C-alpha positions as CSV (number, residue, x, y, z in Angstrom):
1,M,151.6,118.3,117.9
2,K,152.0,120.3,115.4
3,K,149.0,122.2,113.4
4,N,149.3,122.6,109.1
5,Y,147.6,125.7,108.3
6,S,148.4,124.6,104.9
7,F,146.3,125.8,102.1
8,I,145.4,125.8,98.6
9,Y,145.5,129.8,97.2
10,L,146.4,129.9,94.3
11,L,146.3,127.3,90.8
12,L,147.4,128.2,88.2
13,S,147.1,127.3,84.7
14,F,148.7,129.0,81.5
15,M,148.9,128.1,77.8
16,L,151.5,129.6,75.9
17,L,150.2,129.8,72.1
18,F,152.8,130.9,69.6
19,G,152.4,130.3,65.7
20,C,154.8,128.3,63.2
21,L,157.7,130.1,62.2
22,F,160.4,129.9,59.5
23,K,164.1,130.5,59.4
24,I,165.8,134.0,58.4
25,T,169.1,134.2,58.9
26,N,169.5,138.1,59.9
27,G,168.7,137.2,64.0
28,V,164.8,137.9,63.8
29,G,162.6,134.7,63.6
30,F,163.9,131.0,63.1
31,A,162.6,127.5,62.5
32,E,160.5,125.7,64.7
33,T,163.0,122.3,65.1
34,M,166.9,122.6,64.5
35,A,168.7,119.5,63.4
36,D,172.8,119.1,64.8
37,T,173.9,118.0,61.2
38,D,172.8,121.9,60.1
39,F,175.9,122.6,62.3
40,L,179.6,122.7,61.5
41,S,180.8,122.2,64.9
42,K,182.6,119.9,66.1
43,A,179.8,120.6,69.8
44,T,177.4,123.1,70.1
45,Y,175.1,123.0,73.4
46,C,172.4,126.1,74.5
47,M,170.6,126.7,77.7
48,D,167.8,128.5,79.2
49,S,170.3,130.0,82.3
50,E,167.6,130.1,85.2
51,S,166.7,126.7,84.5
52,K,169.7,125.1,83.2
53,T,166.9,123.0,80.4
54,C,168.7,121.7,77.2
55,I,167.1,123.1,74.2
56,F,169.5,121.6,71.3
57,S,172.7,120.6,72.0
58,K,175.4,118.0,69.8
59,N,178.1,115.6,71.1
60,E,177.9,118.2,74.3
61,T,179.9,115.4,76.5
62,E,183.0,114.8,74.4
63,K,185.9,116.1,75.5
64,L,187.9,118.6,73.8
65,P,190.1,121.5,73.8
66,I,188.7,124.7,73.8
67,A,191.3,127.1,73.6
68,S,190.8,130.8,75.7
69,M,186.9,129.4,76.7
70,C,189.0,127.8,79.9
71,K,189.3,132.1,81.0
72,I,185.5,131.8,81.7
73,M,187.1,129.7,85.3
74,T,189.8,132.1,85.3
75,L,187.2,134.6,85.1
76,L,184.4,132.7,87.7
77,I,187.3,132.3,90.3
78,S,188.4,136.2,90.3
79,F,184.7,137.5,90.7
80,E,184.1,134.9,93.2
81,E,187.3,136.7,95.6
82,I,186.2,139.7,94.6
83,D,182.5,139.2,96.5
84,N,184.4,137.1,99.0
85,G,186.2,140.6,99.9
86,N,189.5,138.7,98.9
87,L,190.7,140.5,96.2
88,S,189.4,144.3,94.9
89,L,189.0,145.2,91.5
90,S,191.6,148.9,93.5
91,D,194.0,146.4,94.0
92,D,197.6,146.9,92.8
93,V,199.0,143.5,90.8
94,V,202.7,143.3,90.3
95,V,203.2,141.5,87.0
96,S,206.1,138.8,87.2
97,E,208.2,138.0,84.0
98,N,206.4,134.8,84.3
99,A,203.4,136.8,83.4
100,S,204.1,139.2,81.5
101,G,205.8,136.3,78.7
102,M,202.5,134.7,77.6
103,G,202.2,134.2,74.0
104,G,199.2,134.4,72.1
105,S,196.3,137.1,73.1
106,Q,198.1,139.3,75.7
107,V,198.0,143.4,76.2
108,F,201.8,143.5,76.3
109,L,201.9,143.7,80.0
110,E,205.3,145.6,81.7
111,T,207.1,142.9,83.5
112,N,207.5,144.3,87.1
113,G,204.9,146.4,86.6
114,V,202.1,147.5,88.6
115,Y,198.3,147.4,87.2
116,K,195.0,147.4,89.2
117,A,193.2,144.4,89.1
118,E,190.3,145.6,87.1
119,E,192.4,147.0,84.2
120,L,194.2,143.1,84.4
121,L,190.1,142.0,84.2
122,K,189.0,144.5,81.6
123,S,191.5,142.8,79.4
124,I,190.7,138.9,80.2
125,V,187.1,139.6,79.2
126,I,187.3,141.6,76.4
127,A,190.9,141.4,74.9
128,S,191.1,137.9,76.2
129,A,194.5,138.1,77.2
130,N,196.8,135.4,78.8
131,D,199.1,137.8,80.2
132,S,196.5,139.2,82.4
133,C,195.5,135.3,82.9
134,V,198.5,135.0,85.0
135,A,199.3,138.1,86.4
136,I,195.6,137.4,88.1
137,A,196.2,133.8,89.0
138,E,199.6,134.8,90.5
139,K,197.6,137.0,92.9
140,I,195.5,135.4,94.0
141,C,197.0,132.4,94.9
142,G,201.0,133.0,94.3
143,S,200.9,130.9,91.5
144,E,199.9,129.5,88.2
145,E,199.6,125.9,89.0
146,A,198.4,126.9,92.5
147,F,195.0,128.8,90.9
148,V,195.1,125.9,88.2
149,D,194.5,123.8,91.7
150,R,190.9,126.1,92.5
151,M,190.2,125.7,88.6
152,N,190.0,121.8,88.9
153,E,188.6,122.3,92.2
154,K,185.9,124.5,91.2
155,A,185.0,122.2,88.6
156,K,184.2,119.8,90.8
157,E,182.4,121.7,92.5
158,L,180.4,122.4,89.8
159,K,179.7,118.5,88.7
160,M,181.2,119.6,85.6
161,E,182.4,115.5,85.3
162,N,183.7,115.9,81.6
163,T,186.5,118.6,82.3
164,L,190.5,119.2,82.8
165,F,192.3,121.8,83.2
166,V,196.1,122.4,83.4
167,N,196.6,126.3,82.6
168,C,194.3,129.2,83.1
169,T,194.5,130.9,80.0
170,G,194.1,128.2,77.4
171,L,197.3,127.7,75.3
172,P,197.5,124.4,74.2
173,K,198.9,122.5,76.6
174,T,198.5,117.8,77.2
175,G,195.8,116.5,78.9
176,Q,193.4,120.1,78.7
177,Y,190.3,119.2,77.5
178,S,186.6,120.5,78.8
179,C,182.7,120.1,76.8
180,A,180.1,122.0,76.0
181,K,178.0,121.1,78.8
182,D,180.6,121.6,81.1
183,V,181.3,125.7,79.5
184,A,178.3,126.4,79.8
185,E,177.7,125.5,83.6
186,M,181.1,127.5,84.4
187,F,179.3,130.6,82.4
188,S,176.4,130.6,84.1
189,E,178.0,130.7,87.1
190,L,180.2,133.4,85.5
191,I,177.7,135.6,84.8
192,K,176.2,135.5,88.6
193,H,178.4,137.8,89.3
194,R,177.3,141.4,88.6
195,D,180.9,143.2,88.8
196,Y,181.4,140.4,84.9
197,F,179.6,142.4,83.4
198,R,181.3,145.9,84.1
199,F,183.5,144.8,81.1
200,S,181.6,142.5,79.2
201,T,179.6,144.8,76.9
202,I,182.8,147.2,76.0
203,W,183.5,147.1,72.5
204,M,186.7,148.9,72.1
205,S,188.8,150.3,75.4
206,E,192.7,150.6,76.2
207,I,195.3,149.4,78.4
208,K,196.7,152.5,80.2
209,H,200.6,151.0,81.4
210,P,202.9,152.3,84.0
211,N,205.2,154.5,81.3
212,D,202.2,155.8,79.6
213,R,202.5,153.7,76.7
214,V,198.7,152.7,76.1
215,T,197.0,148.8,74.1
216,E,194.4,149.3,72.3
217,I,192.0,146.9,72.5
218,S,188.8,145.6,70.9
219,N,186.3,143.0,72.6
220,T,186.8,139.6,71.0
221,N,182.5,138.7,70.8
222,K,182.1,140.3,68.0
223,L,178.1,139.2,69.7
224,V,177.8,141.8,71.8
225,R,177.9,144.6,69.6
226,F,175.3,142.7,66.1
227,Y,173.3,140.4,67.9
228,K,169.9,142.3,69.4
229,G,170.5,141.1,73.6
230,C,173.6,139.6,73.4
231,D,175.8,141.2,76.3
232,C,178.5,138.5,77.4
233,G,180.7,135.9,76.2
234,K,184.2,133.9,75.6
235,T,186.0,133.5,72.9
236,G,188.5,131.2,72.1
237,Y,191.1,129.6,69.5
238,T,193.8,127.9,68.6
239,G,195.2,125.2,65.8
240,E,194.0,122.0,67.6
241,A,190.6,123.5,69.7
242,G,189.5,125.1,66.7
243,H,187.2,128.9,67.1
244,C,185.2,128.2,70.0
245,L,182.6,130.5,71.2
246,C,180.6,131.1,74.6
247,A,178.0,133.4,75.1
248,S,174.5,134.8,76.5
249,A,171.4,137.0,75.6
250,V,168.9,138.2,76.9
251,R,165.9,138.9,75.8
252,N,162.0,139.5,78.0
253,G,162.9,137.7,80.8
254,T,164.3,135.1,79.0
255,R,168.5,134.4,78.6
256,F,170.2,131.9,76.8
257,I,174.0,130.7,76.8
258,S,174.9,129.0,74.0
259,V,178.8,127.3,73.1
260,V,180.1,126.5,70.1
261,I,183.3,123.7,70.1
262,S,185.5,123.3,66.8
263,A,184.0,125.8,63.9
264,P,185.6,125.5,60.8
265,D,186.2,129.5,61.2
266,S,185.2,132.5,62.7
267,K,182.7,133.2,60.7
268,T,180.4,129.8,62.0
269,R,181.1,129.4,65.3
270,F,179.1,133.2,66.0
271,N,176.6,131.7,63.1
272,E,176.0,128.9,64.7
273,V,175.7,130.1,68.6
274,S,173.5,133.6,66.6
275,E,170.8,130.3,65.0
276,M,170.8,128.6,68.3
277,F,169.8,132.1,69.8
278,N,166.9,132.5,67.4
279,Y,165.6,129.5,67.7
280,G,165.4,129.8,71.9
281,F,163.6,133.1,71.6
282,A,161.2,132.6,68.9
283,N,160.4,128.6,70.8
284,Y,160.7,129.3,74.5
285,Q,159.6,131.8,77.2
286,T,160.4,132.5,80.9
287,K,156.7,133.1,82.8
288,T,156.8,134.9,86.2
289,V,154.1,133.5,88.1
290,I,155.5,134.1,91.4
291,S,157.0,137.9,92.1
292,K,159.2,139.2,94.7
293,D,158.1,143.0,94.0
294,E,154.0,141.8,94.4
295,L,152.7,142.0,98.2
296,L,150.7,138.0,98.3
297,D,147.0,138.3,99.3
298,I,147.5,135.9,102.0
299,P,146.2,136.7,105.3
300,V,148.2,136.2,107.7
301,K,146.4,136.0,111.5
302,V,149.2,137.4,114.1
303,E,149.1,136.3,117.7
304,N,149.8,138.7,120.4
305,G,150.2,141.8,117.4
306,R,148.9,145.3,117.6
307,K,148.1,144.4,114.0
308,E,145.8,141.5,113.2
309,Y,147.0,140.7,109.7
310,L,150.3,140.7,108.4
311,A,151.4,141.8,105.1
312,V,153.3,139.6,103.0
313,K,155.5,139.2,100.5
314,P,158.2,135.9,98.8
315,L,161.8,136.4,99.8
316,K,162.2,135.7,95.8
317,S,160.5,135.6,91.9
318,F,160.2,132.0,90.4
319,S,159.9,131.5,87.2
320,V,159.1,128.9,84.6
321,F,160.2,128.1,81.7
322,S,158.6,126.2,79.0
323,K,158.2,126.1,75.1
324,K,155.4,128.5,73.8
325,N,152.6,125.9,72.7
326,I,153.4,124.0,76.2
327,K,150.9,124.1,78.9
328,R,151.7,123.9,82.3
329,N,149.8,122.9,85.5
330,L,151.0,124.5,88.4
331,E,149.5,124.0,92.6
332,I,150.6,126.8,94.5
333,D,150.4,126.1,98.4
334,F,151.1,128.4,101.4
335,V,152.7,127.4,104.2
336,P,152.8,129.5,107.6
337,N,154.7,128.3,110.5
338,S,152.8,126.6,113.1
339,S,153.0,130.0,114.9
340,V,153.2,134.3,113.5
341,K,153.8,136.0,117.0
342,A,154.7,139.7,117.3
343,P,156.6,140.9,117.7
344,I,158.1,140.4,114.0
345,N,160.2,141.9,112.6
346,E,160.3,143.0,108.8
347,G,162.0,140.7,106.9
348,E,161.4,137.7,109.2
349,T,160.3,134.2,107.5
350,V,156.9,133.3,108.1
351,G,155.7,130.4,105.7
352,I,157.0,128.7,103.1
353,I,155.4,128.9,99.2
354,N,155.7,124.9,98.0
355,V,155.2,125.0,93.8
356,Y,153.9,121.8,92.7
357,E,153.8,120.0,88.7
358,K,152.1,116.9,88.1
359,G,152.1,116.4,92.0
360,V,155.9,116.5,92.7
361,Q,157.4,119.8,94.4
362,I,159.0,121.9,91.5
363,A,160.2,125.3,94.3
364,E,160.1,125.7,97.8
365,I,159.8,129.9,98.0
366,P,160.2,131.3,101.6
367,V,157.7,133.9,102.6
368,V,158.7,137.0,104.7
369,A,157.5,139.6,106.9
370,N,156.7,142.9,104.2
371,E,156.2,145.4,107.7
372,S,157.1,145.1,111.2
373,I,154.5,144.1,114.0
374,E,154.9,145.1,117.5
375,K,153.8,142.6,120.7
376,A,150.0,144.0,121.9
377,T,150.9,146.0,125.0
378,Y,147.9,145.7,127.9
379,F,147.1,149.2,126.8
380,D,146.1,147.8,123.1
381,S,144.3,144.8,125.3
382,V,142.2,146.7,126.8
383,R,140.8,149.3,123.8
384,N,140.1,145.9,121.5
385,V,137.8,144.9,124.3
386,I,136.0,148.0,124.4
387,S,135.7,147.8,120.7
388,N,134.1,144.9,120.6
389,W,132.1,145.5,123.4
390,S,130.7,148.6,121.0
391,L,130.2,146.0,118.2
392,I,128.3,143.4,120.7
393,G,125.9,146.8,122.0
C-alpha cells in the first residue's frame, strides 16, 4: 500500500492594496474602471499573458478582418519551425516571382534573389513585409496554400474558434477573419519564442539585397519606442479592416497583451492599446508565490544515501495574477514520492507541489533534486553505526 507523506508546509495569504487612481493621458496612471463605450474601435481585448486572465474586452469574439495581424500566425509557425530544427535563421531562401510580386507593405525582394531567413523574418516583424511572408511560407511548406493549411491547423490547436486564414499576409481576400480574443491567444504563443524578440524592439534597420541595393525599414509598432515596457507588437491596416494593433508590454513581472481591431485611425489604435495597458498596470499585479531559483525549506529524507536529507527546488516558478485590492488565500501542499532512494541525480523529480485556492487545485509543480546523492556503501553504514554508538555513550 502506498504511503502518503503529504503535508502542508505553507499557508500563504496576501493582501495587495492600491488606492484609487485617476486617468491621465501620458501613460502613467489610469482610472480604476473602464467602459467599452469609451473606445472607438469595433473590438478590443486585454489579458494577462501568463494566466490569460481577461481584464477588459469589447466585442472580443466578433468575426472581423484583421489585416496584417494575420502575420502573427505566419511568424508563430516560422519560429516553431526554428525551435524544432526544421528552419535556421542562417538558411538561404530563394525568392519566387510569386513572392516578389506581392503588393501592399513590402521590402521589394528580388525575383530569384537569395536571402537569409533571418533577414526575411526581420522584415516581417519590423516592416510587415508581404513579399517576405510568402517567401518564408514557400520555404517552409512549398507553397502559400500549403502554409495556410498549417496556419488553420494551428488555429484549431489553439482553440481559436472564430478565426479562418486564407492567406499568410492579411491582404484583403474573401473568407478571412479572426477576433480580438483569438489574436491575443496566438500572440501569447508567438512571444514564447525568444528569437522573435531579436527583431521586435528594433526601431529602424535595413534589408540588403543581393545586388547591393538597400531598403530601409522602420517599426510599424510605434509603441516600442513611445510606451514604457512595450517590447513587441503587430500592426495591420486595410480599408476593410481599419487600423488594427496587437501589442504587449511588461512591467515588474506582469505582461499584458492588448488588441484593437478596426480603429478609425492610426492614432486611435495606439492610444486605445496604451489605455488598456495603463489600466492593467495601475490595477493589477503578479505576485511570485514559488520561485524556481530558491531552495525549498522542506526535509526530504533519503533512503540508503550518503546524506540523510536532500536539498530540493521547484522545477518552475508559480505566480498569481490578481487585482491589487484582492486578498488571495493559497494552500501549498508538498507530496514527496512514496520512496526517495539513493542514488539520486541532480534534477531528478522527487515530489510534487500542489497549490489550492478555496479547495480547488490551481497548479501542480514538480519538485526536483538540487544535488546528487550517491548510494551509501558498506563502509558508510559502519561509520554511521560507530557514530551512533558514540552518541549513545
